[in-house]
Structures are given as structure tokens and as C-alpha cells.
N, CA, C and O atoms as a GROMACS GRO file, in nm:
protein
  572
    1MET      N    1  -1.516  -2.898   1.693
    1MET     CA    2  -1.416  -2.813   1.632
    1MET      C    3  -1.470  -2.669   1.629
    1MET      O    4  -1.581  -2.644   1.584
    2ARG      N    5  -1.388  -2.577   1.679
    2ARG     CA    6  -1.430  -2.437   1.678
    2ARG      C    7  -1.411  -2.380   1.537
    2ARG      O    8  -1.329  -2.427   1.459
    3ARG      N    9  -1.491  -2.273   1.509
    3ARG     CA   10  -1.487  -2.211   1.376
    3ARG      C   11  -1.440  -2.066   1.386
    3ARG      O   12  -1.474  -1.994   1.479
    4ALA      N   13  -1.362  -2.026   1.286
    4ALA     CA   14  -1.324  -1.886   1.269
    4ALA      C   15  -1.421  -1.826   1.168
    4ALA      O   16  -1.428  -1.870   1.054
    5LEU      N   17  -1.495  -1.723   1.211
    5LEU     CA   18  -1.601  -1.667   1.128
    5LEU      C   19  -1.567  -1.533   1.065
    5LEU      O   20  -1.634  -1.490   0.971
    6ARG      N   21  -1.463  -1.467   1.117
    6ARG     CA   22  -1.424  -1.340   1.055
    6ARG      C   23  -1.276  -1.313   1.078
    6ARG      O   24  -1.213  -1.371   1.166
    7ALA      N   25  -1.223  -1.224   0.994
    7ALA     CA   26  -1.083  -1.187   1.002
    7ALA      C   27  -1.071  -1.043   1.050
    7ALA      O   28  -1.159  -0.960   1.026
    8VAL      N   29  -0.962  -1.014   1.119
    8VAL     CA   30  -0.934  -0.878   1.164
    8VAL      C   31  -0.790  -0.844   1.129
    8VAL      O   32  -0.706  -0.934   1.115
    9GLU      N   33  -0.760  -0.715   1.114
    9GLU     CA   34  -0.626  -0.674   1.074
    9GLU      C   35  -0.526  -0.670   1.188
    9GLU      O   36  -0.406  -0.667   1.164
   10GLN      N   37  -0.572  -0.671   1.312
   10GLN     CA   38  -0.484  -0.671   1.428
   10GLN      C   39  -0.517  -0.790   1.517
   10GLN      O   40  -0.634  -0.817   1.545
   11ALA      N   41  -0.415  -0.859   1.561
   11ALA     CA   42  -0.436  -0.976   1.647
   11ALA      C   43  -0.360  -0.960   1.777
   11ALA      O   44  -0.295  -1.054   1.824
   12ASP      N   45  -0.367  -0.841   1.835
   12ASP     CA   46  -0.291  -0.811   1.957
   12ASP      C   47  -0.327  -0.901   2.074
   12ASP      O   48  -0.239  -0.935   2.154
   13ALA      N   49  -0.452  -0.940   2.086
   13ALA     CA   50  -0.497  -1.020   2.200
   13ALA      C   51  -0.501  -1.170   2.169
   13ALA      O   52  -0.571  -1.246   2.235
   14ALA      N   53  -0.424  -1.213   2.068
   14ALA     CA   54  -0.428  -1.352   2.025
   14ALA      C   55  -0.377  -1.446   2.135
   14ALA      O   56  -0.280  -1.417   2.204
   15LEU      N   57  -0.446  -1.559   2.149
   15LEU     CA   58  -0.408  -1.661   2.246
   15LEU      C   59  -0.334  -1.777   2.180
   15LEU      O   60  -0.278  -1.862   2.250
   16ASP      N   61  -0.334  -1.782   2.048
   16ASP     CA   62  -0.271  -1.890   1.973
   16ASP      C   63  -0.242  -1.835   1.834
   16ASP      O   64  -0.278  -1.721   1.802
   17SER      N   65  -0.176  -1.914   1.751
   17SER     CA   66  -0.147  -1.870   1.615
   17SER      C   67  -0.155  -1.988   1.520
   17SER      O   68  -0.152  -2.104   1.560
   18VAL      N   69  -0.165  -1.955   1.393
   18VAL     CA   70  -0.166  -2.056   1.288
   18VAL      C   71  -0.073  -2.007   1.176
   18VAL      O   72  -0.080  -1.891   1.136
   19ALA      N   73   0.014  -2.096   1.128
   19ALA     CA   74   0.109  -2.062   1.022
   19ALA      C   75   0.053  -2.109   0.888
   19ALA      O   76   0.021  -2.226   0.871
   20LEU      N   77   0.042  -2.014   0.793
   20LEU     CA   78  -0.017  -2.045   0.663
   20LEU      C   79   0.067  -1.987   0.550
   20LEU      O   80   0.120  -1.877   0.562
   21ASP      N   81   0.078  -2.063   0.440
   21ASP     CA   82   0.142  -2.007   0.321
   21ASP      C   83   0.040  -1.918   0.250
   21ASP      O   84  -0.071  -1.900   0.299
   22LEU      N   85   0.078  -1.862   0.135
   22LEU     CA   86  -0.010  -1.769   0.066
   22LEU      C   87  -0.145  -1.832   0.034
   22LEU      O   88  -0.249  -1.770   0.056
   23GLU      N   89  -0.145  -1.953  -0.019
   23GLU     CA   90  -0.271  -2.018  -0.054
   23GLU      C   91  -0.360  -2.038   0.070
   23GLU      O   92  -0.481  -2.018   0.064
   24GLY      N   93  -0.299  -2.077   0.180
   24GLY     CA   94  -0.375  -2.094   0.303
   24GLY      C   95  -0.431  -1.964   0.356
   24GLY      O   96  -0.535  -1.963   0.422
   25ARG      N   97  -0.363  -1.852   0.326
   25ARG     CA   98  -0.410  -1.721   0.370
   25ARG      C   99  -0.516  -1.664   0.277
   25ARG      O  100  -0.572  -1.557   0.305
   26ARG      N  101  -0.545  -1.733   0.168
   26ARG     CA  102  -0.646  -1.685   0.072
   26ARG      C  103  -0.769  -1.775   0.062
   26ARG      O  104  -0.865  -1.741  -0.006
   27LYS      N  105  -0.768  -1.890   0.130
   27LYS     CA  106  -0.881  -1.982   0.124
   27LYS      C  107  -0.993  -1.935   0.216
   27LYS      O  108  -0.968  -1.891   0.328
   28ARG      N  109  -1.114  -1.946   0.169
   28ARG     CA  110  -1.232  -1.906   0.245
   28ARG      C  111  -1.270  -2.010   0.350
   28ARG      O  112  -1.312  -1.975   0.460
   29ARG      N  113  -1.255  -2.137   0.315
   29ARG     CA  114  -1.302  -2.243   0.404
   29ARG      C  115  -1.204  -2.360   0.401
   29ARG      O  116  -1.187  -2.425   0.298
   30HIS      N  117  -1.140  -2.387   0.515
   30HIS     CA  118  -1.053  -2.504   0.528
   30HIS      C  119  -1.018  -2.528   0.675
   30HIS      O  120  -1.033  -2.439   0.759
   31VAL      N  121  -0.973  -2.647   0.702
   31VAL     CA  122  -0.936  -2.687   0.838
   31VAL      C  123  -0.786  -2.666   0.855
   31VAL      O  124  -0.706  -2.703   0.769
   32VAL      N  125  -0.749  -2.607   0.970
   32VAL     CA  126  -0.608  -2.583   1.000
   32VAL      C  127  -0.579  -2.625   1.144
   32VAL      O  128  -0.670  -2.642   1.224
   33GLU      N  129  -0.451  -2.642   1.173
   33GLU     CA  130  -0.410  -2.673   1.309
   33GLU      C  131  -0.328  -2.557   1.362
   33GLU      O  132  -0.237  -2.509   1.294
   34THR      N  133  -0.360  -2.512   1.482
   34THR     CA  134  -0.289  -2.400   1.542
   34THR      C  135  -0.155  -2.448   1.598
   34THR      O  136  -0.128  -2.568   1.605
   35ARG      N  137  -0.072  -2.353   1.638
   35ARG     CA  138   0.059  -2.385   1.697
   35ARG      C  139   0.043  -2.468   1.825
   35ARG      O  140   0.128  -2.550   1.858
   36LYS      N  141  -0.067  -2.444   1.898
   36LYS     CA  142  -0.091  -2.519   2.022
   36LYS      C  143  -0.159  -2.653   1.997
   36LYS      O  144  -0.189  -2.726   2.092
   37GLY      N  145  -0.185  -2.687   1.870
   37GLY     CA  146  -0.240  -2.817   1.837
   37GLY      C  147  -0.391  -2.826   1.825
   37GLY      O  148  -0.444  -2.936   1.809
   38GLU      N  149  -0.460  -2.715   1.832
   38GLU     CA  150  -0.606  -2.718   1.817
   38GLU      C  151  -0.644  -2.716   1.668
   38GLU      O  152  -0.585  -2.642   1.590
   39THR      N  153  -0.739  -2.798   1.632
   39THR     CA  154  -0.791  -2.799   1.496
   39THR      C  155  -0.909  -2.703   1.490
   39THR      O  156  -1.003  -2.714   1.568
   40ILE      N  157  -0.902  -2.608   1.396
   40ILE     CA  158  -1.013  -2.513   1.379
   40ILE      C  159  -1.055  -2.511   1.232
   40ILE      O  160  -0.977  -2.541   1.142
   41LEU      N  161  -1.180  -2.474   1.212
   41LEU     CA  162  -1.233  -2.458   1.077
   41LEU      C  163  -1.237  -2.309   1.046
   41LEU      O  164  -1.306  -2.232   1.113
   42ILE      N  165  -1.163  -2.269   0.944
   42ILE     CA  166  -1.176  -2.132   0.893
   42ILE      C  167  -1.297  -2.136   0.802
   42ILE      O  168  -1.301  -2.210   0.704
   43ASP      N  169  -1.398  -2.055   0.835
   43ASP     CA  170  -1.526  -2.058   0.766
   43ASP      C  171  -1.573  -1.914   0.742
   43ASP      O  172  -1.666  -1.866   0.808
   44LEU      N  173  -1.507  -1.847   0.648
   44LEU     CA  174  -1.533  -1.706   0.623
   44LEU      C  175  -1.635  -1.689   0.510
   44LEU      O  176  -1.650  -1.778   0.426
   45GLU      N  177  -1.704  -1.577   0.508
   45GLU     CA  178  -1.807  -1.552   0.406
   45GLU      C  179  -1.747  -1.535   0.267
   45GLU      O  180  -1.808  -1.576   0.168
   46ALA      N  181  -1.629  -1.477   0.258
   46ALA     CA  182  -1.564  -1.452   0.129
   46ALA      C  183  -1.417  -1.488   0.140
   46ALA      O  184  -1.362  -1.496   0.250
   47ALA      N  185  -1.355  -1.510   0.026
   47ALA     CA  186  -1.212  -1.541   0.024
   47ALA      C  187  -1.135  -1.422   0.085
   47ALA      O  188  -1.152  -1.309   0.042
   48PRO      N  189  -1.051  -1.448   0.183
   48PRO     CA  190  -0.980  -1.339   0.251
   48PRO      C  191  -0.846  -1.309   0.185
   48PRO      O  192  -0.799  -1.384   0.099
   49VAL      N  193  -0.787  -1.200   0.226
   49VAL     CA  194  -0.647  -1.169   0.197
   49VAL      C  195  -0.584  -1.149   0.334
   49VAL      O  196  -0.572  -1.036   0.382
   50LEU      N  197  -0.544  -1.260   0.395
   50LEU     CA  198  -0.486  -1.256   0.528
   50LEU      C  199  -0.336  -1.233   0.517
   50LEU      O  200  -0.269  -1.293   0.432
   51ARG      N  201  -0.284  -1.148   0.601
   51ARG     CA  202  -0.140  -1.118   0.601
   51ARG      C  203  -0.083  -1.149   0.740
   51ARG      O  204  -0.156  -1.166   0.837
   52HIS      N  205   0.048  -1.156   0.744
   52HIS     CA  206   0.118  -1.181   0.869
   52HIS      C  207   0.074  -1.077   0.972
   52HIS      O  208   0.078  -0.957   0.946
   53GLY      N  209   0.030  -1.124   1.089
   53GLY     CA  210  -0.014  -1.035   1.195
   53GLY      C  211  -0.163  -1.013   1.201
   53GLY      O  212  -0.215  -0.964   1.301
   54HIS      N  213  -0.234  -1.049   1.093
   54HIS     CA  214  -0.380  -1.041   1.098
   54HIS      C  215  -0.431  -1.148   1.194
   54HIS      O  216  -0.353  -1.228   1.245
   55GLY      N  217  -0.561  -1.148   1.219
   55GLY     CA  218  -0.616  -1.245   1.310
   55GLY      C  219  -0.745  -1.306   1.259
   55GLY      O  220  -0.811  -1.251   1.171
   56LEU      N  221  -0.779  -1.420   1.316
   56LEU     CA  222  -0.907  -1.485   1.292
   56LEU      C  223  -0.982  -1.485   1.423
   56LEU      O  224  -0.927  -1.518   1.528
   57VAL      N  225  -1.108  -1.448   1.418
   57VAL     CA  226  -1.191  -1.443   1.538
   57VAL      C  227  -1.281  -1.567   1.539
   57VAL      O  228  -1.360  -1.588   1.447
   58LEU      N  229  -1.268  -1.646   1.644
   58LEU     CA  230  -1.348  -1.766   1.658
   58LEU      C  231  -1.487  -1.731   1.711
   58LEU      O  232  -1.511  -1.619   1.756
   59GLU      N  233  -1.576  -1.827   1.705
   59GLU     CA  234  -1.715  -1.809   1.749
   59GLU      C  235  -1.725  -1.752   1.890
   59GLU      O  236  -1.815  -1.673   1.919
   60ASP      N  237  -1.635  -1.793   1.977
   60ASP     CA  238  -1.641  -1.748   2.116
   60ASP      C  239  -1.564  -1.619   2.143
   60ASP      O  240  -1.551  -1.576   2.257
   61GLY      N  241  -1.511  -1.557   2.035
   61GLY     CA  242  -1.438  -1.432   2.049
   61GLY      C  243  -1.287  -1.447   2.060
   61GLY      O  244  -1.214  -1.348   2.056
   62THR      N  245  -1.240  -1.570   2.075
   62THR     CA  246  -1.096  -1.595   2.081
   62THR      C  247  -1.030  -1.551   1.950
   62THR      O  248  -1.085  -1.574   1.842
   63VAL      N  249  -0.914  -1.489   1.961
   63VAL     CA  250  -0.841  -1.444   1.842
   63VAL      C  251  -0.720  -1.534   1.819
   63VAL      O  252  -0.644  -1.563   1.911
   64ILE      N  253  -0.705  -1.578   1.695
   64ILE     CA  254  -0.591  -1.660   1.652
   64ILE      C  255  -0.508  -1.574   1.556
   64ILE      O  256  -0.561  -1.522   1.458
   65ARG      N  257  -0.380  -1.560   1.584
   65ARG     CA  258  -0.291  -1.476   1.503
   65ARG      C  259  -0.245  -1.552   1.378
   65ARG      O  260  -0.215  -1.671   1.386
   66ILE      N  261  -0.240  -1.484   1.265
   66ILE     CA  262  -0.189  -1.541   1.141
   66ILE      C  263  -0.038  -1.520   1.134
   66ILE      O  264   0.011  -1.408   1.153
   67GLU      N  265   0.035  -1.627   1.108
   67GLU     CA  266   0.178  -1.619   1.082
   67GLU      C  267   0.199  -1.662   0.938
   67GLU      O  268   0.158  -1.772   0.899
   68ALA      N  269   0.261  -1.578   0.859
   68ALA     CA  270   0.287  -1.611   0.719
   68ALA      C  271   0.407  -1.704   0.710
   68ALA      O  272   0.515  -1.672   0.761
   69LEU      N  273   0.388  -1.818   0.646
   69LEU     CA  274   0.497  -1.915   0.628
   69LEU      C  275   0.587  -1.874   0.512
   69LEU      O  276   0.539  -1.822   0.411
   70ALA      N  277   0.715  -1.896   0.528
   70ALA     CA  278   0.809  -1.875   0.417
   70ALA      C  279   0.785  -1.985   0.313
   70ALA      O  280   0.754  -2.099   0.347
   71GLU      N  281   0.800  -1.948   0.186
   71GLU     CA  282   0.785  -2.042   0.077
   71GLU      C  283   0.887  -2.009  -0.032
   71GLU      O  284   0.944  -1.900  -0.029
   72PRO      N  285   0.911  -2.099  -0.127
   72PRO     CA  286   1.009  -2.071  -0.233
   72PRO      C  287   0.966  -1.953  -0.320
   72PRO      O  288   0.858  -1.955  -0.379
   73VAL      N  289   1.052  -1.852  -0.327
   73VAL     CA  290   1.025  -1.733  -0.407
   73VAL      C  291   1.149  -1.695  -0.487
   73VAL      O  292   1.259  -1.747  -0.464
   74LEU      N  293   1.129  -1.605  -0.580
   74LEU     CA  294   1.239  -1.546  -0.656
   74LEU      C  295   1.238  -1.396  -0.633
   74LEU      O  296   1.136  -1.331  -0.654
   75ASP      N  297   1.350  -1.342  -0.588
   75ASP     CA  298   1.365  -1.198  -0.578
   75ASP      C  299   1.435  -1.151  -0.704
   75ASP      O  300   1.539  -1.205  -0.742
   76ILE      N  301   1.379  -1.052  -0.770
   76ILE     CA  302   1.424  -1.009  -0.901
   76ILE      C  303   1.472  -0.864  -0.893
   76ILE      O  304   1.401  -0.776  -0.844
   77THR      N  305   1.591  -0.841  -0.942
   77THR     CA  306   1.644  -0.706  -0.957
   77THR      C  307   1.686  -0.690  -1.103
   77THR      O  308   1.716  -0.788  -1.171
   78ALA      N  309   1.686  -0.567  -1.149
   78ALA     CA  310   1.725  -0.539  -1.288
   78ALA      C  311   1.745  -0.390  -1.304
   78ALA      O  312   1.683  -0.310  -1.233
   79PRO      N  313   1.831  -0.350  -1.399
   79PRO     CA  314   1.846  -0.207  -1.427
   79PRO      C  315   1.714  -0.144  -1.472
   79PRO      O  316   1.686  -0.028  -1.441
   80ASP      N  317   1.631  -0.219  -1.546
   80ASP     CA  318   1.502  -0.170  -1.594
   80ASP      C  319   1.390  -0.252  -1.529
   80ASP      O  320   1.324  -0.331  -1.595
   81LEU      N  321   1.370  -0.231  -1.400
   81LEU     CA  322   1.274  -0.309  -1.323
   81LEU      C  323   1.130  -0.286  -1.369
   81LEU      O  324   1.045  -0.374  -1.356
   82VAL      N  325   1.102  -0.168  -1.423
   82VAL     CA  326   0.967  -0.140  -1.473
   82VAL      C  327   0.935  -0.232  -1.591
   82VAL      O  328   0.824  -0.283  -1.601
   83ARG      N  329   1.031  -0.253  -1.678
   83ARG     CA  330   1.011  -0.344  -1.792
   83ARG      C  331   0.984  -0.486  -1.743
   83ARG      O  332   0.897  -0.555  -1.796
   84ILE      N  333   1.058  -0.530  -1.643
   84ILE     CA  334   1.039  -0.663  -1.585
   84ILE      C  335   0.899  -0.672  -1.523
   84ILE      O  336   0.830  -0.772  -1.540
   85ALA      N  337   0.858  -0.567  -1.452
   85ALA     CA  338   0.725  -0.565  -1.392
   85ALA      C  339   0.617  -0.576  -1.499
   85ALA      O  340   0.516  -0.645  -1.479
   86TRP      N  341   0.637  -0.511  -1.611
   86TRP     CA  342   0.539  -0.520  -1.720
   86TRP      C  343   0.526  -0.664  -1.767
   86TRP      O  344   0.415  -0.712  -1.786
   87HIS      N  345   0.638  -0.733  -1.785
   87HIS     CA  346   0.634  -0.873  -1.831
   87HIS      C  347   0.564  -0.963  -1.729
   87HIS      O  348   0.489  -1.053  -1.767
   88LEU      N  349   0.586  -0.939  -1.602
   88LEU     CA  350   0.518  -1.018  -1.498
   88LEU      C  351   0.369  -0.990  -1.499
   88LEU      O  352   0.288  -1.082  -1.491
   89GLY      N  353   0.333  -0.863  -1.508
   89GLY     CA  354   0.192  -0.826  -1.512
   89GLY      C  355   0.123  -0.878  -1.636
   89GLY      O  356   0.006  -0.918  -1.630
   90ASN      N  357   0.192  -0.878  -1.748
   90ASN     CA  358   0.135  -0.928  -1.873
   90ASN      C  359   0.102  -1.077  -1.862
   90ASN      O  360   0.016  -1.128  -1.935
   91ARG      N  361   0.171  -1.146  -1.772
   91ARG     CA  362   0.145  -1.289  -1.750
   91ARG      C  363   0.056  -1.312  -1.627
   91ARG      O  364   0.035  -1.425  -1.585
   92HIS      N  365   0.004  -1.204  -1.571
   92HIS     CA  366  -0.087  -1.209  -1.455
   92HIS      C  367  -0.027  -1.285  -1.338
   92HIS      O  368  -0.097  -1.358  -1.268
   93LEU      N  369   0.104  -1.268  -1.316
   93LEU     CA  370   0.171  -1.336  -1.206
   93LEU      C  371   0.158  -1.253  -1.078
   93LEU      O  372   0.189  -1.134  -1.078
   94PRO      N  373   0.112  -1.315  -0.970
   94PRO     CA  374   0.112  -1.243  -0.843
   94PRO      C  375   0.254  -1.195  -0.812
   94PRO      O  376   0.349  -1.273  -0.817
   95THR      N  377   0.267  -1.067  -0.780
   95THR     CA  378   0.398  -1.006  -0.760
   95THR      C  379   0.396  -0.919  -0.636
   95THR      O  380   0.306  -0.838  -0.616
   96GLU      N  381   0.497  -0.937  -0.555
   96GLU     CA  382   0.517  -0.851  -0.438
   96GLU      C  383   0.617  -0.743  -0.479
   96GLU      O  384   0.723  -0.773  -0.533
   97ILE      N  385   0.582  -0.619  -0.452
   97ILE     CA  386   0.667  -0.506  -0.489
   97ILE      C  387   0.738  -0.458  -0.363
   97ILE      O  388   0.674  -0.414  -0.267
   98ARG      N  389   0.872  -0.467  -0.366
   98ARG     CA  390   0.954  -0.423  -0.255
   98ARG      C  391   1.049  -0.316  -0.307
   98ARG      O  392   1.068  -0.306  -0.429
   99PRO      N  393   1.110  -0.236  -0.222
   99PRO     CA  394   1.202  -0.133  -0.272
   99PRO      C  395   1.316  -0.194  -0.355
   99PRO      O  396   1.401  -0.265  -0.302
  100GLY      N  397   1.315  -0.166  -0.485
  100GLY     CA  398   1.420  -0.213  -0.575
  100GLY      C  399   1.414  -0.360  -0.611
  100GLY      O  400   1.504  -0.411  -0.679
  101VAL      N  401   1.310  -0.431  -0.567
  101VAL     CA  402   1.300  -0.576  -0.588
  101VAL      C  403   1.156  -0.614  -0.618
  101VAL      O  404   1.062  -0.561  -0.558
  102LEU      N  405   1.139  -0.707  -0.710
  102LEU     CA  406   1.010  -0.770  -0.733
  102LEU      C  407   1.022  -0.913  -0.683
  102LEU      O  408   1.124  -0.978  -0.704
  103ARG      N  409   0.919  -0.963  -0.617
  103ARG     CA  410   0.921  -1.100  -0.564
  103ARG      C  411   0.804  -1.176  -0.624
  103ARG      O  412   0.690  -1.129  -0.623
  104ILE      N  413   0.834  -1.296  -0.676
  104ILE     CA  414   0.732  -1.385  -0.730
  104ILE      C  415   0.753  -1.523  -0.673
  104ILE      O  416   0.857  -1.552  -0.613
  105ARG      N  417   0.653  -1.611  -0.691
  105ARG     CA  418   0.672  -1.751  -0.654
  105ARG      C  419   0.780  -1.811  -0.742
  105ARG      O  420   0.798  -1.771  -0.857
  106ALA      N  421   0.852  -1.906  -0.687
  106ALA     CA  422   0.958  -1.972  -0.763
  106ALA      C  423   0.898  -2.040  -0.886
  106ALA      O  424   0.801  -2.115  -0.876
  107ASP      N  425   0.957  -2.013  -1.002
  107ASP     CA  426   0.913  -2.070  -1.129
  107ASP      C  427   1.032  -2.067  -1.223
  107ASP      O  428   1.075  -1.960  -1.266
  108HIS      N  429   1.087  -2.185  -1.255
  108HIS     CA  430   1.209  -2.189  -1.336
  108HIS      C  431   1.189  -2.138  -1.478
  108HIS      O  432   1.282  -2.083  -1.537
  109VAL      N  433   1.071  -2.154  -1.533
  109VAL     CA  434   1.045  -2.104  -1.669
  109VAL      C  435   1.046  -1.951  -1.671
  109VAL      O  436   1.108  -1.890  -1.757
  110ILE      N  437   0.977  -1.891  -1.575
  110ILE     CA  438   0.975  -1.745  -1.566
  110ILE      C  439   1.113  -1.692  -1.532
  110ILE      O  440   1.154  -1.588  -1.584
  111ALA      N  441   1.186  -1.762  -1.446
  111ALA     CA  442   1.323  -1.720  -1.412
  111ALA      C  443   1.410  -1.715  -1.537
  111ALA      O  444   1.488  -1.621  -1.554
  112GLY      N  445   1.398  -1.815  -1.624
  112GLY     CA  446   1.475  -1.816  -1.749
  112GLY      C  447   1.439  -1.700  -1.839
  112GLY      O  448   1.526  -1.637  -1.899
  113MET      N  449   1.310  -1.672  -1.850
  113MET     CA  450   1.264  -1.560  -1.932
  113MET      C  451   1.320  -1.428  -1.879
  113MET      O  452   1.369  -1.345  -1.956
  114LEU      N  453   1.311  -1.410  -1.748
  114LEU     CA  454   1.357  -1.285  -1.688
  114LEU      C  455   1.509  -1.269  -1.700
  114LEU      O  456   1.558  -1.158  -1.723
  115ALA      N  457   1.582  -1.378  -1.684
  115ALA     CA  458   1.727  -1.371  -1.701
  115ALA      C  459   1.760  -1.328  -1.844
  115ALA      O  460   1.854  -1.251  -1.866
  116GLY      N  461   1.683  -1.378  -1.940
  116GLY     CA  462   1.702  -1.338  -2.080
  116GLY      C  463   1.673  -1.191  -2.104
  116GLY      O  464   1.721  -1.134  -2.201
  117LEU      N  465   1.596  -1.131  -2.016
  117LEU     CA  466   1.565  -0.988  -2.025
  117LEU      C  467   1.663  -0.903  -1.944
  117LEU      O  468   1.647  -0.781  -1.934
  118GLY      N  469   1.765  -0.967  -1.886
  118GLY     CA  470   1.868  -0.893  -1.813
  118GLY      C  471   1.847  -0.884  -1.663
  118GLY      O  472   1.918  -0.809  -1.596
  119ALA      N  473   1.752  -0.957  -1.609
  119ALA     CA  474   1.727  -0.953  -1.466
  119ALA      C  475   1.821  -1.046  -1.391
  119ALA      O  476   1.868  -1.146  -1.444
  120GLU      N  477   1.848  -1.010  -1.266
  120GLU     CA  478   1.920  -1.100  -1.175
  120GLU      C  479   1.815  -1.168  -1.088
  120GLU      O  480   1.726  -1.102  -1.034
  121ILE      N  481   1.827  -1.299  -1.076
  121ILE     CA  482   1.728  -1.378  -1.003
  121ILE      C  483   1.795  -1.437  -0.879
  121ILE      O  484   1.903  -1.496  -0.886
  122HIS      N  485   1.730  -1.418  -0.766
  122HIS     CA  486   1.782  -1.471  -0.640
  122HIS      C  487   1.675  -1.562  -0.578
  122HIS      O  488   1.574  -1.514  -0.526
  123ALA      N  489   1.699  -1.693  -0.584
  123ALA     CA  490   1.605  -1.789  -0.525
  123ALA      C  491   1.624  -1.789  -0.374
  123ALA      O  492   1.736  -1.788  -0.324
  124ARG      N  493   1.512  -1.792  -0.302
  124ARG     CA  494   1.518  -1.796  -0.157
  124ARG      C  495   1.387  -1.849  -0.103
  124ARG      O  496   1.292  -1.871  -0.177
  125LYS      N  497   1.384  -1.870   0.024
  125LYS     CA  498   1.260  -1.906   0.094
  125LYS      C  499   1.224  -1.787   0.181
  125LYS      O  500   1.300  -1.748   0.269
  126ALA      N  501   1.107  -1.729   0.154
  126ALA     CA  502   1.065  -1.608   0.226
  126ALA      C  503   0.914  -1.598   0.225
  126ALA      O  504   0.847  -1.668   0.148
  127VAL      N  505   0.860  -1.512   0.309
  127VAL     CA  506   0.717  -1.485   0.310
  127VAL      C  507   0.682  -1.416   0.179
  127VAL      O  508   0.755  -1.329   0.132
  128PHE      N  509   0.569  -1.455   0.120
  128PHE     CA  510   0.524  -1.398  -0.007
  128PHE      C  511   0.390  -1.330   0.015
  128PHE      O  512   0.290  -1.396   0.044
  129GLU      N  513   0.388  -1.197   0.000
  129GLU     CA  514   0.265  -1.120   0.015
  129GLU      C  515   0.249  -1.027  -0.105
  129GLU      O  516   0.285  -0.910  -0.099
  130PRO      N  517   0.195  -1.081  -0.215
  130PRO     CA  518   0.183  -1.002  -0.338
  130PRO      C  519   0.079  -0.891  -0.328
  130PRO      O  520  -0.005  -0.891  -0.239
  131GLU      N  521   0.087  -0.798  -0.420
  131GLU     CA  522  -0.011  -0.691  -0.431
  131GLU      C  523  -0.149  -0.751  -0.454
  131GLU      O  524  -0.161  -0.859  -0.512
  132GLY      N  525  -0.251  -0.682  -0.409
  132GLY     CA  526  -0.388  -0.732  -0.422
  132GLY      C  527  -0.450  -0.705  -0.557
  132GLY      O  528  -0.552  -0.766  -0.589
  133GLY      N  529  -0.394  -0.618  -0.636
  133GLY     CA  530  -0.453  -0.585  -0.765
  133GLY      C  531  -0.542  -0.462  -0.756
  133GLY      O  532  -0.573  -0.414  -0.646
  134ALA      N  533  -0.580  -0.412  -0.870
  134ALA     CA  534  -0.657  -0.287  -0.877
  134ALA      C  535  -0.790  -0.295  -0.803
  134ALA      O  536  -0.836  -0.194  -0.749
  135TYR      N  537  -0.851  -0.412  -0.799
  135TYR     CA  538  -0.981  -0.426  -0.736
  135TYR      C  539  -0.975  -0.509  -0.609
  135TYR      O  540  -1.078  -0.537  -0.548
  136GLY      N  541  -0.855  -0.549  -0.569
  136GLY     CA  542  -0.840  -0.632  -0.449
  136GLY      C  543  -0.792  -0.550  -0.333
  136GLY      O  544  -0.794  -0.427  -0.336
  137HIS      N  545  -0.747  -0.620  -0.231
  137HIS     CA  546  -0.695  -0.555  -0.111
  137HIS      C  547  -0.549  -0.518  -0.135
  137HIS      O  548  -0.473  -0.595  -0.192
  138HIS      N  549  -0.513  -0.402  -0.091
  138HIS     CA  550  -0.375  -0.356  -0.106
  138HIS      C  551  -0.306  -0.362   0.029
  138HIS      O  552  -0.368  -0.349   0.135
  139HIS      N  553  -0.177  -0.381   0.023
  139HIS     CA  554  -0.096  -0.379   0.144
  139HIS      C  555   0.009  -0.272   0.125
  139HIS      O  556   0.086  -0.277   0.029
  140HIS      N  557   0.012  -0.176   0.213
  140HIS     CA  558   0.108  -0.068   0.204
  140HIS      C  559   0.205  -0.080   0.320
  140HIS      O  560   0.166  -0.066   0.436
  141SER      N  561   0.330  -0.105   0.288
  141SER     CA  562   0.431  -0.119   0.391
  141SER      C  563   0.494   0.017   0.421
  141SER      O  564   0.509   0.100   0.331
  142HIS      N  565   0.528   0.037   0.544
  142HIS     CA  566   0.597   0.159   0.584
  142HIS      C  567   0.733   0.125   0.642
  142HIS      O  568   0.779   0.190   0.736
  143ASP      N  569   0.797   0.023   0.584
  143ASP     CA  570   0.929  -0.020   0.633
  143ASP      C  571   1.033   0.087   0.606
  143ASP      O  572   1.150   0.068   0.640
   0.00000   0.00000   0.00000
């Protein structure tokens, strides 16, 4: 079994890809299967923050592209979105910040709380790429 020893932010020369949900994109060491059916060991020195389009470099230099899998999320809108963001942050919930929308993992208890605060909740299946936090990796979109 080949091993992926490091991550890169660009996977332009990728020969294969692997689809991972958020947890799979944050694990330091685990076995995955690529789209072409190869089993590889992700064996990184530290827990990564892999995003859609990043790559894993195997021992022989081969690059495997990361594809972010869609997962159950809640898109949240509200007249006072800053207040909603405060409540999510106060609960240390991973949150993706999009223009006019906050995205969190699907959670019916949190959805009920947010609805009580006046938020509109839209359940969907989508890629989830939350902010890295003050001391983590940040992702800045230029959409």
C-alpha cells in the first residue's frame, strides 16, 4: 500500500482523486480508497486541514487530488446574523462563513435553538468547509 506523506494546496498534476468528508479531510492517519480503486495510507506528520482541490503527495511523488464530499448541513440566514454567529461561536460549533449565510453541520437541537432566535434554517447536503479558527488554517474565498 502506498503512503501519502504530505499535503499540498494545488493538485494540478493529480493522476487520481479521493473523496472525503470533513472528518476525513482532518485525520492525520487513515486508509482511504481512491476513485480508481487504489488503497492508500494517509500518513501525515500533523492533522491536516485539507480542502477541495488540495492534494496528497505519495512516496513516489504521485499527486492525489482531494474532493470534498457533500454532507448534511444547515444553511442559516437571519436579519441579525452576527447575533446568530455569536451563539454558534459560544457553543464552539465549526461554522462556515459565506456571504449572508452561516453553514453548520446538521443538528436538530441547534436548528431549534436558532429558529427560536429568529433564524431561517435550510437543510441541505453540501460541502462543509468551516473556518479554521484564530490559531488554525484559514480559507479565504474569492467567489
